[in-house]
C-alpha positions in Angstrom: 158.1 91.9 56.4 161.6 91.2 57.6 164.5 92.5 55.6 167.3 89.9 55.0 169.6 91.8 52.8 169.9 95.3 51.4 172.0 97.2 48.9 172.0 100.9 48.0 173.5 103.1 45.3 173.3 106.9 44.7 171.2 107.7 41.7 173.5 110.4 40.4 175.0 109.4 37.1 172.8 106.3 36.8 170.9 106.3 33.5 170.0 102.6 33.2 168.7 100.1 35.9 169.1 96.5 34.9 167.4 93.9 37.2 167.5 90.1 37.0 165.9 87.7 39.5 165.3 84.0 39.5 162.7 82.2 41.6 161.7 85.3 43.5 158.8 87.7 43.0 160.0 91.2 42.1 158.4 94.5 43.2 159.4 97.9 42.0 158.2 101.1 43.7 158.8 104.8 43.3 160.5 106.6 46.1 161.4 110.3 46.8 164.8 109.1 48.2 168.0 110.0 46.3 169.2 106.4 46.7 168.3 103.3 44.6 167.7 100.6 47.1 167.3 96.8 46.6 166.3 94.5 49.4 165.2 90.9 50.0 162.1 90.8 52.1 159.9 88.0 53.4 157.7 86.5 56.0 159.9 83.5 56.8 163.5 83.1 57.9 164.6 81.1 54.8 166.8 83.4 52.9 170.0 81.4 53.4 171.8 80.9 50.2 169.9 83.7 48.3 172.3 86.4 47.3 171.5 90.0 46.5 174.1 91.8 44.4 174.4 95.4 43.1 177.1 96.6 40.8 177.7 99.8 38.9 179.2 99.7 35.4 179.5 103.2 34.1 176.0 104.7 33.9 174.3 101.3 34.3 173.3 99.8 37.7 173.1 96.0 37.7 170.9 94.4 40.4 170.8 90.6 40.7 169.1 88.2 43.1 170.1 84.5 42.9 171.8 81.7 45.0 175.4 82.7 45.5 175.7 84.1 42.0 174.4 80.8 40.5 171.0 79.6 39.4 168.5 78.4 42.0 167.9 74.7 42.4 164.2 73.6 42.5 164.2 72.9 46.3 165.3 76.5 47.0 162.7 77.9 44.6 160.0 76.0 46.6 161.3 77.4 49.9 161.5 80.9 48.6 157.9 80.8 47.2 156.5 79.1 50.3 157.8 81.8 52.6 157.2 84.6 50.1 160.7 86.0 49.8 160.6 89.0 47.4 163.1 91.4 45.9 162.0 95.0 46.5 163.5 97.7 44.3 163.0 101.3 45.3 163.5 103.6 42.4 163.8 107.4 42.7 161.1 109.5 41.0 163.3 110.8 38.2 163.4 110.0 34.5 165.9 107.2 33.6 166.9 106.3 30.1 166.1 102.6 30.6 164.6 100.4 33.2 164.9 96.7 32.4 163.6 93.8 34.5 164.0 90.1 33.7 162.5 87.5 36.0 162.7 83.7 35.7 160.0 81.8 37.7 158.6 84.9 39.5 156.0 87.6 39.3 156.7 91.3 38.6 154.8 94.2 40.2 155.7 97.8 39.3 154.2 101.1 40.3 154.8 104.7 39.2 158.1 104.1 37.3 159.4 106.7 34.8 161.9 106.1 32.0 162.5 106.8 28.3 162.2 103.1 27.7 161.1 100.2 29.9 161.3 96.4 29.3 159.6 94.1 31.8 159.6 90.4 31.2 159.0 87.1 33.0 159.6 83.6 31.6 157.0 82.2 34.1 155.0 84.5 36.2 152.3 87.2 36.3 153.0 90.9 35.6 151.1 93.7 37.3 152.1 97.2 36.1 150.4 100.4 37.1 150.8 104.1 36.9 154.1 104.0 34.8 155.3 106.4 32.2 157.6 105.6 29.3 158.4 108.7 27.2 159.3 106.4 24.2 158.3 102.8 24.6 157.2 100.1 27.1 157.6 96.4 26.3 155.9 93.8 28.5 156.4 90.0 28.0 155.2 87.0 29.9 156.2 83.5 28.7 153.6 81.8 30.9 151.4 84.1 33.0 148.8 86.8 33.0 149.4 90.5 32.4 147.5 93.4 34.1 148.3 97.0 33.0 146.5 100.1 34.2 147.2 103.8 34.0 150.1 103.5 31.4 151.6 106.3 29.3 153.9 105.1 26.6 154.3 107.9 24.2 155.5 106.2 21.0 154.5 102.5 21.5 153.4 99.9 24.0 154.0 96.2 23.2 152.5 93.4 25.2 153.0 89.7 24.5 152.0 86.6 26.4 152.8 83.0 25.4 150.2 81.4 27.6 148.1 83.8 29.6 145.4 86.5 29.6 145.9 90.2 29.3 143.7 92.8 31.0 144.7 96.3 30.0 143.0 99.5 30.9 143.5 103.3 30.8 146.3 103.3 28.2 147.7 106.3 26.3 150.1 105.6 23.5 150.6 106.3 19.8 150.6 102.6 19.0 149.5 99.6 21.0 150.5 96.1 19.9 149.3 93.2 21.9 149.5 89.5 21.2 149.1 86.1 22.8 149.8 82.6 21.6 147.0 81.4 23.8 144.9 83.7 26.0 142.2 86.3 26.1 142.9 90.0 25.3 140.8 92.6 27.1 141.5 96.3 26.6 139.4 99.2 27.9 139.9 103.0 27.9 142.7 103.2 25.4 143.9 105.8 22.9 145.9 105.4 19.7 146.4 102.8 17.0 145.8 99.3 18.1 146.8 95.9 16.8 145.7 92.7 18.6 146.1 89.1 17.8 145.7 85.8 19.6 146.0 82.2 18.4 143.4 80.9 20.8 141.3 83.2 22.9 138.8 86.1 22.7 139.5 89.7 22.0 137.5 92.4 23.7 138.3 96.1 22.9 136.3 98.9 24.5 136.8 102.7 24.6 134.8 105.9 24.7 136.0 107.1 21.3 137.8 105.8 18.2 141.2 107.5 18.0 143.2 105.3 15.6 143.2 102.4 13.3 142.3 98.9 14.7 143.5 95.6 13.5 142.3 92.4 15.3 143.1 88.7 14.5 141.8 85.6 16.3 142.6 82.1 15.2 140.0 80.5 17.5 137.9 83.0 19.5 135.4 85.9 19.3 136.3 89.5 18.6 134.2 92.4 20.1 134.9 96.1 19.5 132.7 98.7 21.2 132.7 102.4 21.6 130.6 104.6 24.0 130.3 107.2 21.3 129.7 105.8 17.9 132.5 106.8 15.5 131.6 109.1 12.7 134.2 108.2 10.1 135.7 104.7 9.6 135.9 101.8 7.2 135.4 98.2 8.3 136.8 95.1 6.7 135.9 91.8 8.2 136.7 88.2 7.0 135.5 85.2 8.9 136.1 81.5 8.2 133.4 80.0 10.3 132.0 82.9 12.3 129.4 85.6 11.9 130.0 89.3 11.6 127.6 92.0 12.9 127.9 95.8 12.9 125.5 97.6 15.2 126.6 101.1 14.3 124.1 103.1 12.2 124.7 104.8 8.8 127.3 102.3 7.5 127.3 102.0 3.7 128.3 98.5 2.6 130.2 97.4 -0.5 129.8 93.8 0.5 127.7 92.3 3.3 127.3 88.6 4.1 127.6 86.3 7.1 131.4 85.8 6.9 132.3 89.0 5.0 131.8 92.7 5.6 133.2 95.7 3.8 131.7 99.0 4.7 132.2 102.7 5.3 130.8 105.5 7.4 131.6 109.1 6.6 134.9 109.6 4.8 136.6 106.5 6.3 139.1 108.3 8.5 140.0 105.3 10.6 140.3 101.6 9.5 138.9 98.6 11.3 140.4 95.4 10.0 139.2 92.1 11.5 140.0 88.4 10.8 138.5 85.4 12.6 139.2 81.7 12.0 136.6 80.2 14.3 134.7 82.8 16.1 132.2 85.7 15.7 132.8 89.4 15.3 130.7 92.3 16.8 131.2 96.0 16.2 129.1 98.4 18.2 
């Protein structure tokens, strides 16, 4: 793709990268270069009026893409999207204190980033994040759009929220995973750590080889399924459903209470907790 504008900065002394774009898809990639590079790239020659700015303030590098420093108008957004103008940020393969990306009306794609903390958010657009490492925390937010995460290490916590959109998360390693959606399905596979999942309207599907932490799942309207390749040996299950059925297909669970809408049981010494609540939907544990 053609490059219409380009800015560079030496990474030395930069601890925080702060990126904001509007009406443009944003792509972040790792590079072995010592320079932090931002460019506007696209297939069409319609970048007139779109400004790329880079400014250093102390140890913070600010990167902005907008129309002459102001908000885009709707006609320009249509042009930009039609000819796929994107902001490409090349980030050196070193550990930064913070990488923050905020996009309005645009998708975010990030690969192999490293930072103590990362915040990636789009008010309207999809997020595709892969192979990233946050030594402390990673926060992902989509106001309206889907989220795809794969190969993520977030040592202390990983938070994902969508207003309206589905989440598909796989191969996650974190001490605590918190995911939520106002409206949308939540699908998680190959995860490790404590997990809390909630959706107002949508299904929750959690699958992993082994149980490695407590699980809390809430669905206002939708089914909840929790499955393990290797049946856990020690856990408690507490399920409450308003108008849905609860089924546990793991052997050797001793029940304190067992009915269609209510399950309280234990296997082994109850090391981990499974706490599930459904409004209108079924629950399956296997």
